[in-house]
C-alpha positions in Angstrom: 5.3 -7.2 9.2 2.9 -4.7 10.0 5.8 -1.9 9.1 6.6 -3.7 6.1 3.1 -3.6 4.4 2.5 0.4 6.1 6.1 0.8 3.6 4.7 -1.4 0.4 1.4 0.4 0.4 3.0 3.7 1.0 4.7 3.7 -2.0 2.3 2.0 -3.9 0.0 5.1 -3.6 2.8 7.5 -4.3 2.9 5.6 -7.2 0.0 5.5 -8.6 -1.1 8.8 -7.6 1.5 10.2 -10.0 1.2 7.5 -12.5 -2.7 8.6 -12.8 -0.9 12.5 -12.3 -3.6 13.2 -9.3 -3.6 15.7 -6.4 -3.2 14.4 -3.0 -6.7 15.6 -2.7 -8.1 14.0 -6.3 -6.5 10.7 -5.4 -8.9 10.4 -1.2 -11.6 11.3 -3.6 -10.6 8.3 -5.8 -10.4 6.1 -2.7 -13.0 7.4 -1.0 -11.0 8.8 1.8 -10.6 12.2 3.2 -7.2 14.1 2.0 -5.5 13.7 5.7 -5.8 10.1 5.7 -4.3 9.7 2.4 -2.0 12.4 3.3 -0.9 9.7 5.8 -1.0 7.1 3.9 2.3 9.0 1.7 3.7 10.1 4.7 3.8 6.2 6.2 2.4 7.8 9.4 -1.0 5.6 8.9 -1.7 2.0 6.4 -5.3 1.2 5.0 -7.9 0.2 5.9 -9.3 -2.9 3.9 -11.5 -1.0 1.8 -8.4 1.5 0.5 -6.3 -1.4 0.1 -8.9 -3.6 -2.6 -10.1 0.0 -4.1 -5.5 1.0 -4.3 -5.3 -2.4 -5.9 -8.0 -2.6 -8.5 -6.1 0.9 -10.0 -3.4 -1.3 -11.0 -2.6 -3.1 -14.1 -2.0 -6.3 -11.9 -2.9 -6.2 -8.6 -2.1 -9.9 -8.5 1.9 -9.2 -9.2 1.7 -7.4 -5.8 -0.1 -9.8 -4.2 2.2 -12.1 -4.8 5.8 -9.7 -4.4 4.0 -8.6 -1.3 3.3 -12.8 0.4 7.3 -13.2 -0.9 8.5 -10.7 0.8 6.4 -12.1 4.1 7.2 -15.9 3.4 11.0 -14.2 3.5 10.3 -11.8 7.1 8.6 -15.6 8.6 11.3 -17.8 7.1 14.3 -15.4 9.3 11.4 -15.3 12.4 12.0 -19.1 12.2 15.1 -20.0 12.0 17.2 -21.0 15.5 19.3 -17.8 17.0 
């Protein structure tokens, strides 16, 4: 699940930055993290910390929609893991 979360947050960060028309430096400042840390999130080599996730969600028109979609994806993963093999 961690890899799914990392990928979803990576895409969310990229899409948010593109929508806002910001550079990586500007986006990192908006999220109160270093430019390298933000670059690592976009490249998928690092996952957001809790505060960064909250700030990233606060930039969305409907953060609940994003959270609901993520929950549904996690539920599907858990359902597959619970199935007998």
